[in-house]
FIBABA-901094 format. One record per residue (C-alpha): residue in one letter; x, y, z. Coordinates in nm, 3 decimals, m for minus. Layout:
<tidos>
a X Y Z
...
</tidos>
This chain:
<tidos>
x m1.446 m0.077 m3.159
x m1.197 m0.194 m2.896
x m0.844 m0.008 m2.951
x m0.588 m0.293 m3.003
x m0.336 m0.322 m2.749
x m0.028 m0.189 m2.966
x m0.209 0.095 m3.055
x m0.324 0.197 m2.732
x 0.012 0.165 m2.581
x 0.180 0.367 m2.866
x m0.088 0.669 m2.814
x m0.017 0.702 m2.402
x 0.370 0.655 m2.519
x 0.314 0.961 m2.736
x 0.117 1.151 m2.500
x 0.407 1.100 m2.211
x 0.681 1.209 m2.462
x 0.486 1.514 m2.544
x 0.403 1.595 m2.177
x 0.797 1.565 m2.101
x 0.871 1.773 m2.381
x 0.633 2.061 m2.246
x 0.778 1.990 m1.857
x 1.151 2.066 m1.973
x 1.040 2.403 m2.079
x 0.913 2.487 m1.738
x 1.220 2.617 m1.522
x 0.978 2.559 m1.211
x 0.944 2.180 m1.286
x 1.241 1.991 m1.167
x 1.143 1.635 m1.244
x 0.844 1.398 m1.316
x 0.782 1.041 m1.221
x 0.543 0.798 m1.438
x 0.351 0.581 m1.172
x 0.278 0.235 m1.320
x 0.437 0.127 m1.636
x 0.322 0.142 m1.992
x 0.341 m0.220 m2.092
x 0.095 m0.472 m2.287
x 0.030 m0.631 m1.987
x m0.114 m0.332 m1.815
x m0.226 m0.085 m2.105
x m0.578 m0.252 m2.144
x m0.720 m0.135 m1.825
x m0.551 0.227 m1.829
x m0.802 0.527 m1.855
x m0.544 0.766 m1.800
x m0.166 0.786 m1.680
x m0.075 0.887 m1.333
x 0.248 1.102 m1.239
x 0.431 1.297 m0.985
x 0.551 1.607 m1.096
x 0.824 1.751 m0.886
x 0.851 2.143 m0.847
x 1.037 2.394 m0.695
x 0.939 2.460 m0.342
x 0.666 2.708 m0.306
x 0.562 2.757 m0.663
x 0.188 2.614 m0.682
x m0.083 2.793 m0.511
x m0.294 2.607 m0.321
x m0.703 2.591 m0.448
x m0.985 2.564 m0.239
x m1.034 2.209 m0.371
x m0.704 2.112 m0.209
x m0.883 2.141 0.144
x m0.622 2.074 0.460
x m0.439 1.761 0.259
x m0.088 1.830 0.242
x m0.107 1.704 m0.105
x m0.201 1.869 m0.446
x m0.331 1.690 m0.723
x m0.404 1.846 m1.079
x m0.571 1.670 m1.390
x m0.404 1.778 m1.701
x m0.475 1.638 m2.055
x m0.204 1.555 m2.355
x m0.337 1.431 m2.673
x m0.656 1.325 m2.541
x m0.496 1.152 m2.243
x m0.604 1.220 m1.859
x m0.273 1.301 m1.665
x m0.353 1.266 m1.320
x m0.047 1.468 m1.139
x 0.060 1.492 m0.812
x 0.266 1.799 m0.781
x 0.538 1.744 m0.500
x 0.766 2.054 m0.364
x 1.140 1.951 m0.396
x 1.157 1.961 m0.002
x 0.842 1.708 0.035
x 0.997 1.457 m0.173
x 1.326 1.454 m0.003
x 1.109 1.342 0.304
x 0.915 1.080 0.092
x 1.253 0.918 0.011
x 1.397 0.946 0.380
x 1.079 0.780 0.491
x 0.941 1.056 0.706
x 0.634 1.116 0.518
x 0.309 0.900 0.481
x 0.356 0.857 0.114
x 0.706 0.670 0.137
x 0.719 0.469 m0.168
x 1.035 0.277 m0.143
x 0.863 m0.091 m0.090
x 0.557 m0.040 m0.326
x 0.449 m0.419 m0.452
x 0.146 m0.284 m0.667
x 0.308 0.032 m0.867
x 0.633 0.018 m1.077
x 0.771 0.398 m1.115
x 1.006 0.560 m1.367
x 1.202 0.863 m1.368
x 1.085 1.031 m1.720
x 1.233 1.369 m1.650
x 1.473 1.523 m1.414
x 1.677 1.868 m1.409
x 1.825 1.846 m1.077
x 2.102 1.555 m1.000
x 2.022 1.530 m0.655
x 1.658 1.432 m0.709
x 1.799 1.134 m0.992
x 2.008 1.043 m0.689
x 1.731 1.049 m0.450
x 1.503 0.837 m0.675
x 1.780 0.582 m0.731
x 1.787 0.516 m0.369
x 1.421 0.534 m0.300
x 1.338 0.295 m0.575
x 1.549 0.012 m0.429
x 1.378 m0.257 m0.247
x 1.475 m0.245 0.121
x 1.450 m0.519 0.401
x 1.334 m0.212 0.618
x 1.040 m0.127 0.389
x 0.960 m0.501 0.341
x 0.891 m0.546 0.717
x 0.680 m0.223 0.739
x 0.478 m0.342 0.430
x 0.431 m0.699 0.592
x 0.336 m0.557 0.923
x 0.080 m0.318 0.757
x m0.070 m0.595 0.526
x m0.111 m0.826 0.839
x m0.314 m0.577 1.025
x m0.563 m0.560 0.721
x m0.585 m0.963 0.687
x m0.571 m0.981 1.116
x m0.859 m0.731 1.125
x m1.074 m0.924 0.847
x m1.045 m1.263 1.030
x m1.130 m1.088 1.349
x m1.439 m0.904 1.222
x m1.566 m1.220 1.054
x m1.518 m1.412 1.362
x m1.745 m1.141 1.518
x m2.007 m1.165 1.231
x m2.040 m1.542 1.272
x m2.058 m1.562 1.637
x m2.311 m1.272 1.681
x m2.480 m1.247 1.354
x m2.443 m1.559 1.179
x m2.432 m1.430 0.830
x m2.268 m1.597 0.585
x m2.257 m1.335 0.330
x m2.103 m1.080 0.529
x m1.861 m1.329 0.675
x m1.764 m1.441 0.318
x m1.708 m1.054 0.204
x m1.502 m0.991 0.533
x m1.263 m1.332 0.419
x m1.223 m1.207 0.103
x m1.051 m0.860 0.206
x m0.854 m1.106 0.409
x m0.761 m1.273 0.118
x m0.639 m0.927 m0.048
x m0.433 m0.882 0.271
x m0.280 m1.254 0.270
x m0.195 m1.169 m0.109
x m0.007 m0.855 m0.045
x 0.189 m1.056 0.238
x 0.283 m1.326 m0.010
x 0.423 m1.090 m0.271
x 0.621 m0.885 m0.046
x 0.780 m1.181 0.140
x 0.839 m1.300 m0.219
x 1.046 m0.987 m0.295
x 0.834 m0.902 m0.568
x 0.722 m0.541 m0.697
x 0.391 m0.669 m0.883
x 0.153 m0.419 m1.087
x m0.140 m0.613 m1.181
x m0.407 m0.770 m0.960
x m0.207 m0.920 m0.654
x m0.456 m1.208 m0.607
x m0.397 m1.366 m0.940
x 0.003 m1.380 m0.863
x m0.038 m1.460 m0.520
x m0.273 m1.770 m0.616
x 0.045 m1.870 m0.837
x 0.283 m1.842 m0.545
x 0.041 m2.043 m0.286
x m0.230 m2.209 m0.468
x m0.377 m2.438 m0.194
x m0.396 m2.169 0.061
x m0.572 m1.935 m0.187
x m0.785 m2.221 m0.303
x m0.917 m2.243 0.073
x m0.924 m1.875 0.147
x m1.045 m1.743 m0.183
x m1.132 m1.935 m0.521
x m1.352 m2.168 m0.282
x m1.526 m1.876 m0.140
x m1.619 m1.710 m0.479
x m1.774 m2.039 m0.609
x m2.138 m2.051 m0.540
x m2.333 m1.985 m0.238
x m2.120 m1.940 0.107
x m2.180 m2.203 0.334
x m2.054 m2.249 0.689
x m1.821 m2.533 0.568
x m1.650 m2.317 0.313
x m1.666 m1.992 0.573
x m1.537 m2.216 0.845
x m1.258 m2.360 0.639
x m1.120 m2.040 0.510
x m1.145 m1.855 0.843
x m0.930 m2.150 0.989
x m0.676 m2.116 0.727
x m0.652 m1.776 0.747
x m0.569 m1.769 1.122
x m0.353 m2.062 1.111
x m0.183 m1.843 0.836
x m0.159 m1.537 1.078
x m0.050 m1.759 1.375
x 0.265 m1.925 1.178
x 0.381 m1.590 1.039
x 0.310 m1.389 1.340
x 0.652 m1.334 1.489
x 0.819 m1.228 1.124
x 0.537 m1.032 1.029
x 0.440 m0.859 1.319
x 0.844 m0.781 1.393
x 0.838 m0.423 1.402
x 0.620 m0.377 1.691
x 0.780 m0.695 1.876
x 1.144 m0.542 1.842
x 0.998 m0.173 1.930
x 0.837 m0.304 2.246
x 1.141 m0.522 2.339
x 1.402 m0.231 2.362
x 1.146 m0.009 2.542
x 1.123 m0.272 2.860
x 0.826 m0.039 2.980
x 0.459 0.011 2.972
x 0.431 0.184 2.636
x 0.088 0.390 2.548
x m0.100 0.275 2.236
x m0.060 0.629 2.138
x 0.313 0.653 2.183
x 0.336 0.321 1.985
x 0.127 0.477 1.693
x 0.341 0.787 1.705
x 0.670 0.576 1.679
x 0.523 0.425 1.345
x 0.386 0.740 1.219
x 0.699 0.780 0.951
x 0.533 0.531 0.737
x 0.243 0.391 0.592
x 0.113 0.222 0.883
x m0.176 0.419 1.028
x m0.313 0.362 1.400
x m0.549 0.107 1.354
x m0.297 m0.095 1.184
x m0.116 m0.080 1.497
x m0.402 m0.127 1.739
x m0.501 m0.428 1.543
x m0.200 m0.588 1.545
x m0.131 m0.548 1.932
x m0.460 m0.673 2.015
x m0.384 m0.980 1.831
x m0.058 m1.028 2.003
x m0.202 m0.981 2.319
x m0.468 m1.250 2.221
x m0.192 m1.456 2.141
x m0.019 m1.430 2.470
x 0.278 m1.262 2.294
x 0.259 m0.894 2.468
x 0.068 m0.795 2.776
x m0.211 m0.563 2.769
x m0.240 m0.332 3.102
x m0.445 m0.015 3.183
x m0.237 0.294 3.361
x m0.312 0.660 3.430
x m0.164 0.884 3.133
x m0.221 1.221 3.024
x m0.397 1.260 2.671
x m0.144 1.548 2.605
x 0.212 1.546 2.738
</tidos>
């Protein structure tokens, strides 16, 4: 029997309440953040709750299962609800807030966060700062999502030119549509928790008719694939200067030949990974906005 939404929502809320009561008894736990909200709109798809548990530095012992990843994850159970917890030392949480960690979160369009327990005034202040939507973070998110969309469009073009495989080409374009959906939500200045494509369709119905709705309707054809690819490429060209602004600003300041590894290192404080940068730089080069050159550099300085 399907559980009614009000009943499920109440059960999850009670589970979180009990968990917070337990945390309050542990002096090593400084704060807890609920990742994702408990609302009528979201509860139907939840199988558990995701939380950040912030603790005093040096408390949790690493397990073999943690591997080499600096992040520590633990699965707890409260009132038959699974709680997927990332255990974060206080010092690392501070780094996250300041944007020096790859898990920086102050501009995140797919998950809302709520401070549900806090015994440290500094953490409460850090959280308030980090939970604000910042212009700098918006530029970062636009660059990241643009990298996904550019990569998808380029890969689709190669599949059509070399393989003429319409099915695989459609799969690539659908990934590109997801990237552009993320872009549109960030451009709108929203923090959106459900399926980004559905919200993006509301924002830009004509665009997503061509790059998503037409693609999933029936078998892929050259006409539909071609129209979707052209729409994505035109979209990227129209917004390139704004969406790839962080790279262009960085290169303009350098006024010299900059190695790709150095560019990647500059953006390493954020969630922008090296391949995002490489994809975006290649696109800028292909469109004559930057120049790609070869020069002798040591692998290690």
